[in-house]
C-alpha positions as CSV (number, residue, x, y, z in Angstrom):
1,M,83.9,29.3,-35.4
2,A,80.8,30.9,-33.9
3,K,79.5,29.3,-30.9
4,I,75.7,29.0,-33.0
5,D,77.9,27.1,-35.4
6,D,78.7,24.4,-33.2
7,N,75.5,24.1,-31.2
8,F,73.6,23.7,-34.9
9,I,76.2,21.1,-35.3
10,R,76.2,18.8,-32.7
11,M,72.2,19.5,-32.3
12,C,72.1,18.4,-35.6
13,T,74.3,15.5,-35.5
14,D,72.6,14.3,-32.5
15,I,69.2,14.4,-33.9
16,L,70.0,12.5,-37.2
17,E,72.0,9.9,-34.8
18,N,69.6,8.9,-31.8
19,G,66.9,10.9,-32.3
20,T,63.2,9.3,-32.7
21,T,60.8,9.5,-35.7
22,T,57.3,10.6,-36.3
23,E,57.2,8.5,-39.2
24,G,53.8,6.2,-39.6
25,Q,52.7,8.4,-36.7
26,K,49.7,10.7,-36.8
27,V,50.9,13.6,-37.5
28,R,49.6,17.7,-37.7
29,P,52.0,18.5,-40.5
30,H,51.8,18.3,-44.1
31,W,53.8,19.3,-47.1
32,P,52.0,21.5,-49.8
33,D,51.5,18.0,-52.0
34,G,49.3,16.6,-49.2
35,T,51.5,14.4,-48.0
36,P,52.2,13.6,-44.0
37,A,55.6,15.6,-42.9
38,Y,58.0,13.4,-40.3
39,T,60.2,14.0,-38.2
40,I,63.1,12.9,-36.4
41,K,63.3,15.1,-33.1
42,K,64.8,15.3,-29.9
43,F,63.2,16.7,-26.2
44,G,64.4,19.4,-24.6
45,V,67.7,20.9,-26.2
46,V,68.9,24.0,-24.4
47,T,71.7,26.6,-26.2
48,R,72.9,29.6,-24.4
49,Y,74.9,32.6,-25.1
50,N,76.8,35.5,-23.1
51,L,75.9,38.2,-25.5
52,Q,78.9,40.1,-24.0
53,E,81.2,37.6,-25.8
54,E,79.4,37.5,-29.3
55,F,75.6,37.4,-30.7
56,P,73.9,33.7,-32.8
57,V,74.7,34.9,-36.0
58,L,75.0,31.2,-38.1
59,T,77.9,31.2,-40.7
60,L,77.5,27.9,-42.4
61,R,74.7,29.5,-44.3
62,K,73.5,33.0,-44.7
63,T,70.9,34.6,-42.2
64,P,68.7,36.8,-43.3
65,V,69.2,39.3,-40.3
66,K,67.1,42.2,-41.3
67,S,63.9,40.2,-42.1
68,A,64.1,38.1,-38.9
69,L,64.4,41.1,-37.1
70,D,61.7,42.7,-39.1
71,E,59.7,39.9,-37.6
72,L,60.4,40.6,-34.3
73,L,59.6,43.9,-34.4
74,W,56.1,43.6,-36.2
75,I,55.7,41.6,-33.1
76,W,56.8,43.0,-30.2
77,Q,57.3,46.5,-31.3
78,A,53.9,46.8,-33.8
79,K,52.3,44.2,-32.0
80,S,50.8,43.5,-35.4
81,S,49.3,40.1,-37.0
82,N,48.7,41.6,-40.2
83,I,51.1,40.2,-43.0
84,H,50.6,44.0,-44.9
85,D,52.9,45.4,-42.0
86,L,55.6,43.1,-43.0
87,H,58.6,43.2,-45.3
88,S,58.9,39.4,-45.8
89,G,56.7,36.7,-47.0
90,V,57.5,33.9,-44.5
91,W,53.7,34.5,-42.7
92,D,52.1,34.2,-46.4
93,E,50.9,30.7,-45.8
94,W,49.0,31.4,-42.8
95,A,47.7,34.8,-44.0
96,D,43.1,35.1,-44.7
97,E,42.3,36.9,-47.2
98,T,42.8,40.6,-45.5
99,G,46.1,39.5,-44.5
100,S,45.5,38.7,-40.8
101,I,47.0,35.7,-39.5
102,G,44.5,35.2,-36.3
103,K,44.6,36.4,-32.8
104,A,48.3,35.2,-32.6
105,Y,51.4,36.4,-32.2
106,G,51.3,40.5,-32.2
107,Y,47.3,40.8,-31.5
108,Q,48.3,38.9,-28.4
109,M,50.9,41.2,-27.3
110,A,48.7,44.5,-28.4
111,V,45.6,42.9,-25.6
112,K,45.8,45.0,-22.6
113,H,45.4,43.4,-19.0
114,R,44.8,44.9,-15.9
115,Y,46.8,44.9,-13.1
116,H,47.0,46.1,-9.5
117,D,50.4,47.5,-9.0
118,I,50.9,49.9,-11.4
119,S,51.7,53.8,-10.4
120,E,51.3,56.9,-12.3
121,E,54.7,57.9,-11.1
122,G,56.2,54.3,-12.1
123,L,54.5,55.3,-15.3
124,R,56.5,58.3,-15.8
125,H,59.7,56.7,-15.1
126,A,59.4,54.1,-17.5
127,F,57.7,56.2,-20.5
128,G,58.1,59.5,-19.9
129,D,54.8,62.1,-20.5
130,F,52.3,60.6,-22.9
131,A,48.7,60.6,-23.0
132,I,47.1,58.4,-20.3
133,P,43.0,58.0,-21.6
134,E,40.5,57.4,-19.1
135,T,38.4,54.3,-19.5
136,A,35.1,52.9,-18.2
137,F,35.9,49.5,-19.1
138,T,35.9,47.2,-16.2
139,G,36.6,43.7,-17.6
140,D,39.5,42.0,-17.1
141,V,41.4,42.6,-20.7
142,L,41.2,45.7,-22.8
143,T,41.2,44.0,-26.8
144,P,41.5,45.8,-30.0
145,E,38.9,45.2,-30.7
146,L,36.5,46.0,-28.0
147,A,38.3,49.6,-28.7
148,Q,36.7,48.9,-32.5
149,E,33.9,48.5,-31.6
150,G,33.3,51.7,-29.0
151,T,33.2,49.5,-26.1
152,V,36.3,51.9,-24.9
153,L,34.3,55.1,-23.7
154,F,37.4,57.4,-22.9
155,T,36.8,61.0,-21.7
156,A,36.5,64.5,-22.9
157,D,39.8,64.7,-22.4
158,C,41.1,62.0,-24.7
159,P,41.1,63.6,-28.5
160,D,37.9,63.4,-30.4
161,A,36.3,61.1,-27.6
162,G,33.2,61.1,-29.9
163,N,35.0,59.4,-32.3
164,T,35.8,55.4,-32.5
165,A,38.6,55.8,-34.5
166,Q,40.2,58.2,-32.8
167,R,39.6,56.4,-29.5
168,A,41.1,52.8,-31.0
169,R,44.1,54.5,-31.9
170,A,44.2,56.4,-28.4
171,F,44.2,53.1,-26.6
172,T,46.5,51.0,-29.1
173,G,49.0,53.8,-28.8
174,A,48.6,54.7,-24.9
175,H,51.0,52.7,-22.9
176,A,48.7,52.7,-20.2
177,V,45.0,53.0,-19.2
178,R,43.4,53.8,-16.3
179,A,40.8,51.4,-14.8
180,E,38.4,51.8,-11.7
181,N,39.9,51.9,-8.2
182,G,43.4,52.7,-8.8
183,W,44.0,49.5,-11.2
184,W,45.6,50.2,-14.9
185,Y,45.4,48.1,-18.1
186,M,49.0,47.7,-19.7
187,D,50.1,45.3,-22.8
188,Q,53.1,42.2,-22.0
189,V,55.5,44.0,-23.8
190,D,55.2,47.4,-21.6
191,R,54.5,45.5,-18.5
192,V,57.8,44.5,-19.1
193,I,59.0,47.5,-20.1
194,Y,57.8,49.3,-16.7
195,D,59.1,46.2,-14.6
196,L,62.7,46.5,-16.0
197,K,62.8,50.4,-15.3
198,N,60.7,50.1,-11.6
199,N,61.4,46.4,-10.1
200,P,64.2,45.0,-12.1
201,F,65.1,42.5,-9.5
202,S,61.3,40.9,-9.7
203,R,61.1,37.7,-10.7
204,R,57.8,37.7,-12.5
205,I,59.3,39.8,-15.3
206,M,58.0,37.5,-18.6
207,T,55.6,37.4,-21.9
208,S,53.4,34.8,-22.7
209,I,51.6,34.5,-26.2
210,Y,50.2,31.0,-25.5
211,T,46.5,32.0,-24.7
212,F,44.4,29.3,-24.7
213,A,41.1,31.3,-25.1
214,D,42.4,32.4,-28.0
215,L,43.8,29.6,-30.0
216,H,41.0,28.9,-31.8
217,A,41.2,32.5,-33.6
218,M,44.8,31.4,-34.6
219,H,45.6,30.5,-37.5
220,L,49.1,29.0,-36.7
221,Y,49.5,28.5,-32.6
222,P,52.6,30.4,-31.3
223,C,56.0,28.7,-31.7
224,A,57.8,30.7,-29.6
225,Y,55.5,31.4,-26.6
226,S,57.0,33.0,-24.0
227,M,60.2,35.0,-22.9
228,T,61.2,35.1,-19.5
229,F,63.8,38.2,-18.5
230,N,66.1,38.2,-15.3
231,V,68.3,40.9,-14.2
232,T,71.5,40.5,-12.3
233,Q,74.2,43.0,-10.9
234,Q,77.6,41.9,-11.8
235,K,81.3,42.4,-9.7
236,G,82.7,45.2,-11.1
237,H,80.3,45.9,-13.6
238,N,78.1,49.6,-13.0
239,K,75.1,48.9,-15.0
240,L,72.6,46.0,-14.6
241,T,73.0,43.2,-17.1
242,L,69.6,41.7,-18.2
243,N,69.4,37.8,-19.4
244,G,66.6,36.9,-21.2
245,I,65.0,32.8,-21.7
246,L,63.0,32.2,-24.8
247,N,60.6,29.4,-24.4
248,Q,59.6,26.8,-27.5
249,R,57.3,24.4,-27.7
250,S,58.5,23.3,-31.5
251,Q,61.1,24.3,-34.0
252,D,61.8,23.4,-37.3
253,I,65.7,23.4,-37.1
254,L,66.6,24.1,-40.5
255,A,63.9,26.5,-41.1
256,A,63.8,28.5,-38.1
257,F,66.8,28.0,-35.8
258,A,69.5,30.5,-37.2
259,W,66.0,32.8,-37.3
260,N,64.6,32.5,-33.8
261,E,68.0,32.5,-32.2
262,W,69.3,36.2,-33.7
263,Q,65.7,37.6,-33.1
264,Y,65.2,36.7,-29.3
265,A,69.2,37.5,-29.3
266,C,68.7,40.9,-30.7
267,L,65.3,41.4,-28.4
268,L,67.6,41.0,-25.2
269,A,69.9,43.6,-26.2
270,L,67.4,45.7,-27.9
271,M,65.4,45.9,-24.6
272,A,68.8,46.2,-22.7
273,Q,69.8,49.4,-24.1
274,A,66.2,50.7,-23.1
275,C,66.5,50.5,-19.9
276,D,70.1,51.2,-19.9
277,M,71.4,48.2,-19.0
278,E,73.8,45.9,-20.6
279,A,72.7,42.7,-22.3
280,G,74.3,39.2,-20.7
281,E,72.5,35.7,-21.1
282,F,70.5,34.4,-23.4
283,V,69.1,31.0,-23.0
284,H,66.7,28.9,-25.9
285,V,64.7,25.9,-24.9
286,V,63.3,24.1,-27.4
287,A,60.4,21.2,-26.0
288,D,60.5,19.7,-29.7
289,A,63.3,20.2,-31.7
290,H,62.7,18.3,-35.2
291,I,64.3,17.7,-38.6
292,Y,62.2,17.1,-41.2
293,D,61.8,14.0,-43.3
294,R,62.8,16.5,-46.5
295,H,64.9,18.3,-44.6
296,T,67.7,15.4,-44.1
297,D,70.2,15.8,-47.1
298,A,70.2,19.7,-46.7
299,V,71.2,19.5,-43.4
300,R,74.2,16.8,-43.7
301,E,75.0,19.5,-46.4
302,L,75.7,22.6,-43.8
303,I,76.9,20.6,-41.0
304,G,79.9,19.5,-43.0
305,R,80.8,22.7,-44.0
306,T,83.5,24.4,-41.9
307,P,82.3,27.4,-39.6
308,K,83.7,30.7,-40.1
309,P,84.0,33.5,-37.3
310,A,81.2,35.0,-35.5
311,P,80.6,38.5,-37.2
312,K,80.7,41.5,-34.1
313,V,77.2,43.3,-33.8
314,R,76.3,47.0,-33.6
315,I,73.1,48.5,-32.5
316,N,72.6,52.2,-32.5
317,P,73.6,54.0,-29.5
318,D,71.6,56.6,-30.4
319,I,68.7,54.9,-29.7
320,H,67.4,54.4,-25.9
321,D,63.7,54.0,-26.9
322,F,62.4,50.4,-27.6
323,Y,59.8,52.0,-29.9
324,K,61.9,53.9,-32.4
325,F,64.1,50.8,-33.1
326,T,64.1,49.9,-36.7
327,R,65.5,46.6,-38.3
328,D,68.4,49.2,-40.2
329,D,69.3,50.0,-35.7
330,V,71.3,46.5,-35.9
331,R,74.3,45.8,-38.8
332,L,76.7,43.2,-38.3
333,E,80.3,43.5,-39.2
334,G,82.6,40.9,-41.0
335,Y,79.8,38.5,-41.5
336,E,81.4,35.6,-43.9
337,V,79.4,33.0,-44.6
338,A,80.8,29.2,-45.1
339,G,78.7,28.2,-48.3
340,G,76.2,29.4,-50.6
341,Q,72.4,29.7,-49.5
342,I,70.3,27.1,-49.7
343,T,66.9,27.3,-51.8
344,N,63.6,26.0,-51.6
345,I,63.4,24.6,-49.1
346,P,59.9,23.4,-48.4
347,I,57.9,24.3,-45.0
348,A,55.4,21.5,-43.7
349,I,52.1,23.5,-42.9
């Protein structure tokens, strides 16, 4: 039995037998027909996996691993918040007429924050040679809008410095931008890579996309909102081990549990390979783990199935740049599922 199957069965059984209900309470989610979407829930559910033994790939039903990885790379690699950059329709319900989900998820990853503890030497060590644009901007953060509006004033050393669109591309594509007085601007993903390569035993290697100042402009508040990375030196191992904790405020267990656990275990493994480490423990913390009222029959069917052994996960060993991984660089071997896919799962909005 795959460990994620055991976790899923134990968690869902506990929620169904011992959870509390929100029925009759004031709730935000609703079904497409306008009916309130009530849940049975448990607080503070924690799962953990040693990725050196197996990855969390649910076998009780098939997990669309490529689509899940595609969404992860959309957020962490492309740093996009537009569904036109996705290969699935998982965000269609929350997109506007332009395809945007607002200042959520990938948008927050694209924002560059100002730091005083970054050096050009460290940047070269982390990312190799890349064009470092100059800027006269002196604010606390550099956002894509500021670049588009021409607020970011690159020097003549930047290609096509007089063209706003070219400035925007230079801003979003650069791993770091110079600020005044030796400070630098860098986004959260690049900061993680920078520290893993320069300061691996730092206890400050983390991301957070729950930005209160931008919540009003998000079409959905982030569910999985924070990833914390921690490096250890295991006895007898030549490489450092990269561990990680995913914090999630809320999770629709039927729709997202297998999806999120697979995604962020993959993220940990991809980051480890890109930083010449080995993937270690992945821990997932969910504050509000819930089963929706219209999902209980499907969940009972799933946990009544007989799980299969965990498949093997293979990552393309030739990729050592996080930004060059694609959804085709991670594949499964020996993936068997215990039963057919459950279709037409209603999604609360």
